[in-house]
C-alpha positions, 0 to 999 in steps of 0.5 A: 144231534144225529139222524140217518136217512135211507137213499140210493146210489146208481152204478151203471144200471143197478141201484144200491142202498146209501145211508145219508148220515147227518150230524149237527153239533155245536162248534165253529160253523162249518160243513163237511161232506164225506163219503166219496162224493162227486162234485155233482153231490157237493153242489147239492149243499147250496141247493139245500141251503136255499131250498130250506130258506125258501120253504121257511126253515133255517140252515143251521149255523153250526158244525154240520157233517154229512156222510154218504155210506158206504164210503168206498163207492163214488157217489154221483147225482143230484138225487141226494138233495131230499135226504140231506135236507130232511136229515138236516131238519131233523138233526138240527131239531127243526122237525121230528122225523122219528125212525124212517128205516122202512122209507127211502128218499130221493129227489133233486131240489130246486131253489124254491123247494120243488122236487125235480125228477132224477135219472135212475129212479127205476134202478134205485126203487128196485134196490129198495125192493131188494132190501125190503124197504116198504116205501119210497118218496120220490119226485112226481116226474119219476112216478110213471116209470116206477108206478107198476110195482105193487109190492112197494109203496111209491109216494110221488110228491112235488115239493119239500113242503109236501114231503114234510107234511106227509111225514108229519101228518101222513097226508098227501095232496088231494090230486096225488091221493086220488091218483094213487087210489085209482092206481091201487084199484087198477092193480087190485082188479088184476089190470096191472099189466095195462100200462096205458091205464097206469101211465095215464093215472101216473102222469098227474095231469098238468104236473107231469108234462105230456109229450109224444111217446117215442116220436123219434122211434115211430118216425123210423118205421117203413113198410116193406111195400115202400121198398121196390123189389129186393125180395131176396133182401127182404127175405134175409131181413125177415129171417134175421128178425125171426131168429135174431141173427145179425145181418150185413147188407152189401150193395151200391148207394141208393138200392134201399139198404137203409130203408130195409133196416128202418123197416125192421122195427115194424117186424119185431115182436112187442116187448114183454113186461120184463123186457119193458122194465129192462129197457126202461131201466137203461134209459132211466140210468142214461137220463133219457126218460125225463122230458120224453117218455116215462116208460119204453114200451117199444123196441128201440132203433138206434142208428149212430153215425160212423164218427161216434166215439168209443164212449158213445158206442160202448158207454163211458164218462163220469159217471159211467153211462150206457152207450148206443149198444146198451140203448139198443138193448132188446132192439135194433142197432143199425150201423150204416156205412159199416166200413167207415167206422174205425176198425178198432171201434168195430173190434170193440163190438166183439164182447157185446155181440157175443156175451150180450153185456159189457163190463166197463172199467174206468179208474176205480169204477166198474159197471155192467151194461146189457147189450142184447140187440139185433145188429144190422149193418150196411156198407157199399162194396167199395169206396166209390160204391159201384163195384163190381160194375166196372163201367161205373167203379173207379176203384183199384183192386188194391183200394177195394181189398183195403176197404174190405179189410177194414172189417176184421175177421172176428167181427165178420165171424159174428155175423150170421147173414150176408145179403147183397142188395143190388139195383132193382130191375126196371119192372120192379119199380112199377107201383103195380108190382108189390111184394109182401107187406111188413104185416105179411112178413110179420105173421110168418115171423110171429109164428116162427118165434112162437115155435122157438119159444115153445122149444127153448122154454126149458133153457130160458131163452127165446131165439135160435141165435141164443142156442148154446153149442152144447144144445145145438144137437138137441134143438137142431135135428136135420135130415141126412141130406142137410147133414151132408151139405153141412159137412161138405161145406165145412171141409171145403170152406174151412169154416170156423167152429163159430160159423159152423154153429151159426149156420146150423142156428140159421137153418133152424130159423129158416125151417121154423119159418116154414113150420118144419120140425127138422132141418131139410136140405133146402133150409141148409142150402138157403142158409149157405146162400147167405154166405155167398156175399161173404165169400165174394167180398171178404174171403180173399 
């Protein structure tokens, strides 16, 4: 007897439909699992066998064939347990499921039949929506990350037995039914954007563990008031955030470079609903939602150590999982001790920085990951850290040049701002001397970003750093004095075309910070001032 059940697979951060076909026939007892299944899928057979027994059903003592189609794509994951178990029950005649063409099933089974949360549920539900599936049955712990969709029915259940009762009698456990009714009422009232209310409903009390929301990200936030002096560097950071311009901070140890970077999340705008879904999709595919937070609602701050591997930074493994550049999507990637990263590893950042996505290929697998992040890097000016203070610096000229050359020209060419962070003057260390707070800078950044959104709406982009070379003339008008400064510097400094365009975009952001329609000479001059550190350390 044959039965087919819709489920889904995961490739990178994108889901696709999989048909789990099960055939139970007379013959020598044997089980065949075909359809290019990875070992993680093959292990499901023993879980399914034991879960069926502990739920009161039998694993058929017959010839069982399971096919996961399409067969040319490698299948990973434990979420095939539920559709395989239901298919075996139906194909062996132990229960009548009927036609389930409008339903999709996913979920891992424990040995006692409970449904365990799986990674990538959001991407797989989106695949179901694209294919016109009407209903998705999934584990309770995955409900919060997908509860915002109103155009597809999401049915969260806690065990195999609950799934069977629902399919037979269309009956849900009382608590789940009540919460689903509340969520439907919230959506009908037009309050679906209120993620706090929706998540409170979807958490299901004791059945979904309550955990601190993004505690590690909150711990990174520092106010600019906590940083003594460094007003020039603070200004550079605020401009970088306003236009999403990549930034390099150069200075001796202990001057506040890391603190400046950790203050950035407090300056960033809130995630839009679409961005929230994008980032949550990445974290769901990486398996970083379960046991932490069901929805990523703030911009992420990632700070990998310089000993990280290429797979850890860019993504990789089997299955292909997102790396730090993707986990920082729509947020901040902070690379401290920039020159200590291996040069070949830094060079791999060229495509993610330029294209905002990265295509990974491993053997017969390919996956595309988003990488739209703000890069903030920091480094010492020399191996000992104290150049150009010749009283403290113990490095030879050769050591200093070799240290600077660890960062290649193409990577430097993709950075917009180079800011020096020097030791603050003694007077700046007094508590009585305080500059602008993060909230004050934040208001200025918010106003500048609002101007950008209104101006760039037609091109469907948000920030000045995203303006294409073909549209620079339209979006970046400048007065005659600014044009003369730009043209003169282009000839004298022998700028690359990429650097030339980046300077114009940067000056556009500086003008927006002051609410100016045109780029003036002072805006262009300030933009060039953020290349002084580049010429000081890297141009020779």
